[in-house]
C-alpha positions in Angstrom: -36.6 -6.0 10.4 -36.2 -8.5 7.6 -33.0 -10.1 8.7 -32.9 -13.9 8.7 -33.0 -13.8 12.5 -33.7 -10.6 14.2 -33.2 -11.6 17.8 -30.5 -14.1 18.8 -30.1 -16.0 22.0 -27.0 -14.2 23.2 -24.4 -15.0 25.8 -25.7 -12.1 27.8 -29.2 -13.5 27.9 -27.9 -16.9 28.9 -26.0 -15.3 31.8 -29.2 -13.5 32.8 -31.2 -16.6 32.7 -28.6 -18.5 34.7 -28.6 -15.8 37.3 -32.4 -15.8 37.4 -32.6 -19.6 38.0 -30.2 -19.3 40.9 -32.1 -16.3 42.3 -35.5 -17.9 42.0 -34.2 -20.9 44.0 -33.0 -18.6 46.8 -35.3 -15.6 46.8 -38.7 -15.2 48.4 -40.9 -12.8 46.3 -41.5 -9.5 48.1 -45.0 -9.1 46.7 -47.9 -11.4 45.8 -48.2 -12.6 42.2 -50.8 -11.3 39.9 -54.4 -12.6 40.3 -54.0 -14.7 37.2 -51.0 -16.5 38.7 -52.7 -17.0 42.0 -55.6 -18.7 40.2 -53.2 -20.9 38.3 -51.5 -22.0 41.5 -54.8 -22.4 43.4 -56.8 -24.2 40.8 -54.1 -26.2 39.1 -52.0 -29.1 40.3 -49.7 -27.8 43.1 -46.9 -30.1 42.0 -44.0 -28.6 40.1 -41.9 -30.9 38.1 -38.2 -30.3 38.0 -36.4 -32.6 35.6 -37.3 -36.1 37.0 -38.5 -35.2 40.4 -41.6 -33.4 41.8 -41.3 -30.5 44.2 -44.3 -29.5 46.2 -45.3 -25.9 45.8 -46.4 -24.3 49.1 -46.6 -20.5 48.8 -46.3 -20.1 52.5 -43.1 -22.1 52.8 -39.6 -20.5 52.5 -37.6 -23.5 51.3 -34.4 -22.4 49.4 -33.8 -26.0 48.4 -37.1 -26.2 46.4 -36.5 -25.2 42.8 -39.2 -23.1 41.3 -40.7 -24.0 37.9 -43.8 -23.3 35.9 -47.2 -24.6 37.3 -48.0 -28.0 35.9 -50.3 -27.9 32.9 -49.8 -24.2 32.1 -49.9 -23.2 28.5 -46.7 -21.5 27.0 -48.5 -18.1 27.3 -49.3 -18.8 31.0 -45.8 -20.0 31.6 -44.3 -16.9 30.3 -46.6 -14.7 32.3 -46.0 -16.7 35.4 -42.2 -16.3 34.9 -42.5 -12.6 34.3 -44.6 -12.2 37.5 -41.9 -14.0 39.6 -39.1 -12.0 38.1 -40.9 -8.7 38.3 -41.6 -9.4 42.0 -37.8 -9.7 42.4 -37.3 -6.3 40.9 -35.9 -7.4 37.5 -36.1 -4.4 35.1 -38.8 -4.5 32.4 -36.4 -4.3 29.5 -34.6 -7.4 30.8 -37.9 -9.2 31.1 -38.7 -8.3 27.5 -35.3 -9.5 26.4 -35.8 -12.8 28.1 -39.2 -13.4 26.6 -37.9 -12.4 23.1 -35.0 -14.8 23.5 -37.4 -17.6 24.5 -39.7 -16.9 21.6 -36.8 -16.7 19.2 -35.5 -20.1 20.3 -38.9 -21.7 19.6 -39.2 -20.0 16.2 -35.7 -21.2 15.3 -36.9 -24.7 15.7 -39.8 -24.0 13.4 -37.5 -22.4 10.8 -35.4 -25.6 10.8 -38.5 -27.7 10.4 -39.8 -25.5 7.5 -36.4 -25.4 5.9 -36.2 -29.2 5.9 -39.8 -29.6 4.6 -39.5 -27.0 1.8 -35.8 -27.7 1.0 -34.9 -24.1 2.1 -37.6 -22.4 -0.1 -36.9 -18.6 0.4 -40.6 -17.8 0.0 -41.6 -20.1 2.8 -38.8 -18.9 5.0 -39.7 -15.2 4.3 -43.3 -16.0 5.1 -42.3 -17.6 8.4 -40.1 -14.6 9.3 -43.0 -12.2 8.7 -45.3 -14.4 10.9 -42.7 -14.3 13.7 -42.3 -10.5 13.5 -46.0 -10.0 13.5 -46.5 -12.4 16.4 -44.0 -10.6 18.7 -46.3 -7.8 19.9 -49.2 -10.1 20.9 -46.8 -12.5 22.6 -45.0 -9.8 24.5 -48.3 -8.1 25.5 -49.5 -11.4 26.9 -46.3 -12.0 28.8 -45.6 -8.4 30.1 -49.1 -7.0 30.3 -50.5 -4.2 28.1 -49.1 -1.3 30.2 -45.6 -2.7 30.6 -45.4 -3.7 26.9 -46.5 -0.3 25.7 -44.0 1.5 27.9 -41.2 -0.8 26.6 -42.4 -0.6 23.0 -42.7 3.2 23.2 -39.2 3.6 24.4 -37.8 1.4 21.6 -39.8 3.2 18.9 -38.8 6.6 20.1 -35.2 5.5 20.2 -35.5 4.2 16.6 -37.1 7.5 15.5 -34.4 9.6 17.1 -31.6 7.2 16.2 -29.2 9.9 15.0 -29.2 11.7 18.4 -29.2 8.4 20.3 -26.1 7.1 18.6 -24.3 10.4 19.3 -25.3 10.7 22.9 -27.3 13.9 22.4 -30.9 14.5 23.6 -33.9 15.8 21.6 -36.3 17.3 24.1 -39.9 16.1 23.6 -43.2 17.0 25.2 -45.5 14.2 26.1 -47.8 15.1 23.2 -44.8 15.1 20.8 -43.6 11.7 22.0 -47.1 10.3 21.6 -47.3 11.6 18.0 -43.9 10.2 17.0 -44.7 6.9 18.6 -47.9 6.7 16.6 -46.0 7.5 13.4 -43.5 4.7 14.0 -46.3 2.2 14.7 -48.1 3.2 11.5 -44.9 2.8 9.6 -44.3 -0.6 11.1 -47.8 -1.7 10.2 -47.3 -0.5 6.6 -44.2 -2.5 6.3 -46.1 -5.6 7.4 -48.8 -4.9 4.8 -46.3 -4.5 2.0 -44.4 -7.6 2.9 -47.6 -9.6 3.0 -48.5 -8.2 -0.4 -45.0 -9.2 -1.7 -45.3 -12.7 -0.4 -48.9 -13.1 -1.8 -47.6 -12.0 -5.2 -49.8 -8.8 -5.3 -46.7 -6.6 -5.5 -43.2 -7.2 -6.8 -40.0 -6.3 -4.9 -39.5 -2.9 -6.7 -43.1 -1.8 -6.1 -42.8 -2.8 -2.4 -39.5 -0.9 -2.1 -41.1 2.2 -3.7 -44.2 2.1 -1.6 -42.2 1.7 1.6 -39.9 4.6 0.6 -43.0 6.8 0.1 -44.4 5.7 3.5 -41.1 6.4 5.2 -40.7 9.8 3.5 -44.2 10.8 4.6 -43.4 9.7 8.2 -40.2 11.8 8.1 -42.2 14.8 6.8 -44.6 14.6 9.6 -41.8 14.1 12.2 -40.2 17.3 10.8 -43.4 19.1 11.3 -43.6 17.9 14.9 -40.0 18.7 15.8 -39.2 21.7 13.7 -36.0 22.0 11.6 -33.5 22.3 14.4 -34.7 19.4 16.5 -35.3 17.2 13.4 -31.8 17.8 12.2 -30.5 16.8 15.7 -32.7 13.7 15.6 -31.1 12.7 12.3 -27.6 13.4 13.6 -26.9 16.3 11.2 -26.7 19.1 13.7 -23.8 21.4 12.7 -21.7 20.7 15.8 -22.2 17.0 15.6 -21.4 17.0 11.9 -18.2 18.9 12.4 -17.1 16.5 15.3 -17.9 13.4 13.2 -16.1 14.7 10.1 -13.0 15.6 12.3 -13.0 12.0 13.7 -13.5 10.5 10.3 -10.7 12.3 8.7 -8.2 11.3 11.4 -8.3 7.8 9.7 -6.6 9.3 6.6 -4.5 12.0 8.3 -6.2 14.9 6.6 -4.9 18.4 7.1 -6.8 21.2 8.9 -7.3 22.9 5.5 -8.8 19.7 4.0 -11.1 19.3 7.0 -12.4 22.9 6.7 -13.0 22.6 3.0 -14.8 19.3 3.3 -16.9 20.7 6.2 -18.0 23.6 4.0 -18.9 21.1 1.2 -20.8 18.9 3.6 -22.8 21.8 4.9 -23.7 22.9 1.3 -24.8 19.4 0.4 -26.9 19.1 3.5 -28.6 22.3 2.8 -29.3 21.1 -0.8 -30.7 17.8 0.6 -33.0 19.7 2.9 -34.3 21.8 0.1 -34.7 18.8 -2.1 -36.7 17.0 0.6 -39.1 20.0 0.9 -39.4 20.2 -2.9 -40.5 16.6 -3.3 -42.2 16.0 0.1 -45.6 15.6 -1.7 -44.1 13.0 -4.1 -41.2 11.2 -2.4 -41.5 8.3 -4.9 -40.8 10.5 -7.8 -38.0 9.2 -10.2 -36.9 12.8 -10.4 -36.3 12.9 -6.6 -34.3 9.7 -6.7 -32.2 11.1 -9.6 -31.5 14.3 -7.7 -30.5 12.3 -4.6 -28.1 10.2 -6.7 -26.6 13.4 -8.2 -26.0 14.8 -4.7 -24.3 11.6 -3.6 -22.1 11.6 -6.8 -21.2 15.2 -6.1 -20.2 14.4 -2.5 -17.9 11.5 -3.8 -16.3 13.7 -6.4 -15.6 16.5 -4.0 -14.2 14.2 -1.3 -11.9 12.5 -3.9 -10.8 16.0 -5.2 -9.9 17.3 -1.8 -8.3 14.2 -0.3 -6.8 12.6 -3.4 -7.7 9.2 -4.8 -5.7 7.0 -2.5 -6.9 8.7 0.7 -10.4 8.8 -0.6 -10.5 5.0 -1.3 -9.0 4.3 2.1 -11.8 6.3 3.7 -14.4 4.5 1.6 -13.2 1.2 3.0 -13.7 2.4 6.6 -17.4 3.0 5.8 -18.1 -0.2 3.9 -19.5 -2.8 6.1 -18.5 -5.6 3.7 -14.8 -4.6 3.9 -14.9 -4.3 7.6 -16.6 -7.7 7.8 -13.9 -9.3 5.6 -11.2 -7.8 7.7 -12.8 -9.1 10.9 -13.3 -12.6 9.7 -10.3 -12.8 7.4 -8.6 -15.7 9.2 -11.9 -17.7 9.5 -12.7 -17.2 5.8 -9.2 -17.9 4.6 -8.4 -14.4 3.4 -4.9 -13.1 3.5 -4.4 -9.3 2.9 -3.9 -9.8 -0.9 -7.0 -11.8 -1.3 -9.1 -9.4 0.8 -8.0 -6.4 -1.2 -8.6 -8.4 -4.5 -12.1 -9.3 -3.4 -12.9 -5.8 -2.4 -11.5 -4.4 -5.7 -13.7 -6.9 -7.6 -16.8 -5.7 -5.7 -16.1 -2.1 -6.4 -15.3 -2.8 -10.0 -18.6 -4.7 -10.4 -20.7 -1.9 -8.7 -19.0 0.9 -10.7 -19.4 -1.0 -14.0 -23.1 -1.6 -13.2 -23.8 2.0 -12.3 -22.0 3.3 -15.4 -23.9 0.8 -17.6 -27.3 1.9 -16.1 -26.4 5.6 -16.4 -25.6 5.0 -20.1 -28.9 3.2 -20.7 -30.8 6.0 -19.0 -29.1 8.6 -21.0 -30.2 6.8 -24.2 -33.7 6.6 -22.9 -33.7 10.3 -22.1 -32.7 11.0 -25.7 -35.8 9.1 -26.9 -34.4 5.7 -27.5 -36.6 2.7 -26.6 -35.0 0.6 -23.8 -35.8 -3.0 -23.1 -35.2 -3.0 -19.4 -35.8 -6.8 -19.2 -32.8 -7.2 -21.5 -30.9 -4.8 -19.3 -31.5 -6.9 -16.3 -30.5 -10.1 -18.1 -27.2 -8.5 -19.1 -26.6 -7.5 -15.5 -27.4 -11.0 -14.3 -25.0 -12.5 -16.8 -22.3 -10.0 -15.7 -22.9 -10.9 -12.1 -22.6 -14.6 -12.9 -19.3 -14.1 -14.7 -17.9 -12.2 -11.8 -19.0 -14.9 -9.4 -17.4 -17.7 -11.5 -14.1 -15.7 -11.7 -13.9 -15.1 -8.0 -14.8 -18.7 -7.1 -12.0 -19.9 -9.3 -9.5 -17.5 -7.7 -10.5 -18.0 -4.1 -11.7 -21.6 -4.1 -15.2 -22.8 -3.4 -15.0 -22.9 0.4 -13.9 -19.3 0.8 -16.2 -18.1 -2.0 -19.3 -19.7 -0.3 -18.4 -18.2 3.1 -18.3 -14.7 1.5 -21.6 -15.3 -0.3 -23.4 -16.8 2.7 -22.4 -13.8 4.8 -23.7 -11.2 2.4 -20.4 -9.8 1.3 -20.8 -10.4 -2.4 -23.3 -8.3 -4.3 -23.3 -10.3 -7.6 -26.5 -12.2 -7.0 -28.5 -9.0 -6.7 -30.3 -7.6 -9.7 -29.1 -4.0 -9.7 -31.0 -3.1 -12.8 -34.0 -1.6 -14.3 -36.8 -1.2 -11.8 -34.6 -0.9 -8.7 -32.7 2.0 -10.3 -35.4 4.0 -12.0 
């Protein structure tokens, strides 16, 4: 959840809020507010300020012309709880209430980000720390607004959806007993807490990026191992979206983009099944040591095998076309081509440069590792410096070809990988 802004104030939320304002003005609640709200109204000032005028709040009066607003003097936490009580009394669904509160919190944090960015001149460390603070504050803020029970029901639903994302995205169902759902929810909460701990350690300088990534991979692998034990192999495969029937349907849909023949489809399906079986065996083999370099190497070998087999069956041209359809960077450039000043030729040139860079880096690292495996001493710091220099050369070349404006748009939107250090510790 480390995006610059996880939750955005969307048009949908604005429309919801607009409808709510109108509804609050015309609707009389069908049930009494919570005791806390009643105390707020009874003990606080009964005047409600709406813009530059004051409207008297009389709970017994049904006056559709009196606009409803927060009780005067209420804290932000009390305001959110009061609003939730009003909307809940009108029958607004809990997930909509949560979305409204998140949007309101995000708007406040956006202001803080702007202030911190101005004060620190955009220091990434300060902004990352603020983002972590926001993410960690969401649960207590939502609990305070929704109440413990409503929050836990909402959070449980989201965490289970995240755990079973493969089946959710494909519209299939993984049957769970209440005890199984509880166990998986607890796994997801523990994994979330571990992520917070590791990110805090990174920001405090106790762990570097590579160590954090390795530790999180281990925690995630352990979580998946336990989930496999809870679900069993068949339901776990379904949860991950690799059920045989789903896999065949997805592959069939995928290959329509490159006009593959039935014979090519069947051959690739057999290949995919074998590779999936190999991945399952590999996961079992290394489940006690998911951070092992040997495990990472074996996974890389499986991915390389998949690419080689796909290219062999489809041919280079069709394979490359298929790769583009799975690359979010290419799809993003295609979507915003006009806004970013990319015609077809420039788009293809940029994508070719990205692929050339990544292939060159991977081949370079593979060669260095091969030397190390033969007993040669490798200076990985020097390897990383070489990679950084290569990335800088690629950036300068592209900026000269595209112009600064287009180049900066691509860079700001995460399309260009050249600023990443794809070297020693992240690849070992």
